[in-house]
C-alpha positions, 0 to 999 in steps of 0.5 A: 368635503374631504373625508377618509372615504373620499380619498379611497382609491377605486377601480374605474371602468368604461361604459362597456365594463372594461377596466380603465384605471383608478381614481379617488372616490371623490373624483369617481363621484365628481366625474361620474365614473363607473366603479364597483360596489358590494350590495347584500340583501339579507332575507329571513324566512319565518313559517314559510314567508320571506322577509327582506331587511332594510337599513336606515343610514346614520345621520352622520353619513355624508351621502343620504343621511337618515334614508333607508337603503339596502341591508348592507352596501359599500364600495370595493377598493382598487384590486378587491373582488366582490367577495371582499365586500362581505367585510361590510356586514361585520363593519356595519351590523357587527355580525358574521353571517352564519351561512354563506352568501349567494352571489346573484348578479352584477346590476348597474345603477346610476344616481345623479344628483346636483352634487355628484354622479354615482355610476355603480356596477353593483355586485349583489349578494343574498344572505339567509340570516335572521337579524332579530335579536342580533343587532345590538352591536350595529355601528351607529356611525354607519347604521341608525336602525334596521327594519324588515318587510315581507319580500312580496310587499317590497317587490310590489312596492318596487313594481309600483303596485303599492305607494309605500311599504310598512317596515317593522323595526327590529328594535321595538317592533314598531311599524314605519310607513315609507315611500320612495322619497325616504329611500336612497334613490336607486333606480326603480329598475335596480330595486325591481331587479334585485328584489325580484332575484331574492325570490330565487 
């Protein structure tokens, strides 16, 4: 399927992380080339307890429609720096964070499916923001819903200590029971590393 996203030009990298050139997003995923992405986990602190937010991807998305994912994520275009990905927050959620994003690390992640190979050098950010009551302007073409869960519970799930998480929807406060099959299939190591870093 040809979409404007597939025609985006991305920087590509060797297995050692060295820049080797550029390619279209479609070719990057078809050939399994390493490329850069922006990942932002939004964390809310209430009465001393930390909660992490997940988004449910729009059913209009080409990849993983309707699945739960990182709070905000997107590809970095050729020539962009990790901080340039912050634009994704306003594009997807319709808000500008009230605090500065904290850069955590670059984490590698590989997703292999029958139709594409996604090798990401994920630049991971943490943002302290309370999204409750601030999600009326989410981009429905990108995000279907938002929900949060205690960070400790998300970490326990990522470490395999719990079979599922109970996400609380922002819109109505309803609880949703989800397991790994309903999540975008980032590796367990990715979820363990990134969620674990949110405790910092």
